[in-house]
N, C-alpha and C positions, 0 to 999 in steps of 0.2 A: 507389409505396410497397408494401412487402410486408406480410404480416399482422402482423409484429412492430411495424413502424412505424405501422400503422393503430391497433394497440392502444395504443401510446404516445401517439398523437394524441388518441384517445378519452379516455385518462386525463388528459391535459392539459385537454381540453374539460370533463371532469367537475369539475376544480378551479375552472374559470371558471363553470360552470353545473351545480350538483348535479342539476338536473332531467334532464340527459342520462344520468345514471348508471343502468345496468340491474343490479338486484340479483339477478334471477333468472338462473340459469346459461344456460337456453335462450334467453332474450331477449338476453343479452349476446352469445351465440354468433351469433344471427341479426343483431344490430346490426353485429358485426365483419364478418360475411360480406357484408352489404349495403354497408358503407363500402369494403371491399376491392374489391368488384365495380365500384363507381363511381369510386374513386380509385386504381385499380391503375396507371394511367399518369401519375399526378400525383406528383412527387417530394416527399419530406418537406422537403428543402432543397437549394439549389444554391449553387455558389461565388459567384454573382453576383446576390444580392439577393432570392431567393425563399425563403420559409419558410412552410410550411403553418400553423404555430402562430401566426405573425403575422397570417395571413389570418383564423384563427379568433378571435384577440383583437380584430381590427378589427371583425369582425362584431358581437361583443357590445358594443363601444364605440358602435355606431351603431344597433343593433336590439335590441328587448326580446324577440324570439322565439328559440326554440331553433334552434340551427344545424342545417343540413341539408348533405348532401354537395355539393349545388349551390352552397352558399355558399363552398365552397373551390374548386370547379371554375371558377366565374366569374372570380375574381381570377387564377387560374392561366392561363386563356385570355387574359385581358387582358394579363398579363405577357408571354406569348408574342407576342401581336400587337405590343405596344409595342417589343419587342426586334427583331423582324423589320422594323418600320417604320424603325428606326434603322440597320439593317444595309445596307451597300453591298457587293455581291458582289465580293470581290477576284478577280483573275485566277487561276484554278487553275494549279498547278504541273505538272499532267499534260500530256501531249502533245496539242495541239489536234486532231491527226489521229485520235487515239483517242477517239472520241465517247463511248464507254461510260465510260472512266476520267475524262474531263473532266466528264461529267454527274454521275458518282458523287461526285467530290470537291466539286462545287458543291452538290449536295444534302446531302452530309454536313456541310459547313460550315454550311448554313442550319439543319439539325436541331440541331447543337451550339449554335448561337446561340439558337435558340428554346427549347431545353431548359435554358438557363442554364449550360451547361458552358463555353462560350467567349464572350468579349466581342464585341459587334457590331463589324464593320469599318466605320469611318466614311469617307465620301467625302473625298478630299484637298481641302483648302481652296485656293481660287484666290487667288493673291497676285500683286501687281504688283511684288514685289521683283525687282531685277536682279542680286542678289548671286549669284555663282557661275555666271553665264551663260557659255555656251561662247563663246570668243573668235571662232571662225569664224562662229557664228550672229550675234554682235553686229556683226561686219564686214559680213555680208550685210544685216542690218537697216539699218545706216548707209548702205549702198549704195543700196538701193531706197527707203528712207524710208517705206515703207508695206507693208501685207500684200499689196497689189496692185502688181506691178512697173509701171514707167512704160509699157513697151511694151504690156502687157495693158490698162492704163487707156486708152491712146490707141486701141487696137482696139475697146474697148467704148464709146467716146464717141458714135459715130453711133447706137447702140442705146439710149442713155440721155442724150438731149440736155439735159434739165433738170439732171441731176447734173453733166454736163460744164460747163455754164454756171456752175453754182454753184462748182465747184472753180476755174474760171478766174477768177471774180470774187475769190475769197478769195486766190488766188495773186497777184493784182494789188494786194492790199491794200484792196480795196473791202469794204464791209460785206456780211455774209451775209444776203441778203434772206429766205431760208427760215427764219431764226431768229425771225421774227415772223409773226403771223397776218395774212393779206391781208384788208384791209377791203373790197376790191372783189368778189372771188369767194368770200370766206370760207374759203379754203384754210387748214387748220390748220398749226401750226408743223411744219417738217420735210417738208411735202408741197408739190409744185409747184403753181403757179397753174393755174386751169382755164379752159377756153374753152367757152362754151355755144353750141350750134347750135340756132337757133330755126326751127321749122317754119312752114308757111303760116298756121296758125291761132294763131300767136304762142306755141305751146307749145314747151317744151324737148325737142328730139329726142335730143340726146346731149351728154355732157360729156367733153371730152378734155383731157389735161394740156398746158400750154404749155411750150415749151422755155425761155422767158425769163419772169421774174416781171413782174407789173404794175408800172408806174412808181411808183404810190403805195406799193406794198410796199417798193420799193427806198428811197424817201425815208423811210419809217417806220423801216426798219432803220438807215439812216444817222443819223437823229435819236436813236435809242436808243443806238447806239454812241457818239455824241458825248456824250450825257448820262452814260453809264457812264464815259467817259474823264474827264469833268470831276469826277465823284464820286470818282475815284481820286486826283485831284490834291489836295495838302494845302491846307487852307483858308488864305487870306491873313490875316495877323494884322491 
């Protein structure tokens, strides 16, 4: 705010609280100089939601004390933080090889958002819609059926035997044993069963994952799958 805007703000505050009015010319001049020094980098209003007069009015709605410059600066700083928290840096249009131009555009965009001149750029929403998908991409997805091609999955199988056994069971139509908690080794859902190595003093020396789930876990998964299938069937009249 320049001195004219500060004077307008003080006049507005004087209408809300006559106690803030300075009748002495010297006191009024000192008050104007003090507020200009502290609020020189705070705008009177921005195109996107900030108005110093609203901050002053809100102060008197919630506090019986005379307003101080800090009572306007605090809402302004909060306004800036909130806008930057909503902002998702868009990719600058400058040449990425020109580091100075790239950085300048990025910083300029952030400053414009924080100052209320530009709206925050929101992160694009993640959607599962398949509308408009590239036909070549769709054909590729239909071919591999997964984000991991079959050849890569087969090459990784020796290094993750538990995952390979799980995928093989599902492919054969068997229940997914890792969809339930193992009552034997207490392995949580989604994690492989564990094998305990006992030392000479009957203490547990190490716990290693098993390539195959415990039989009880397989039976429990089968029971739950059967119950779920029965629950989906319509009740007999």
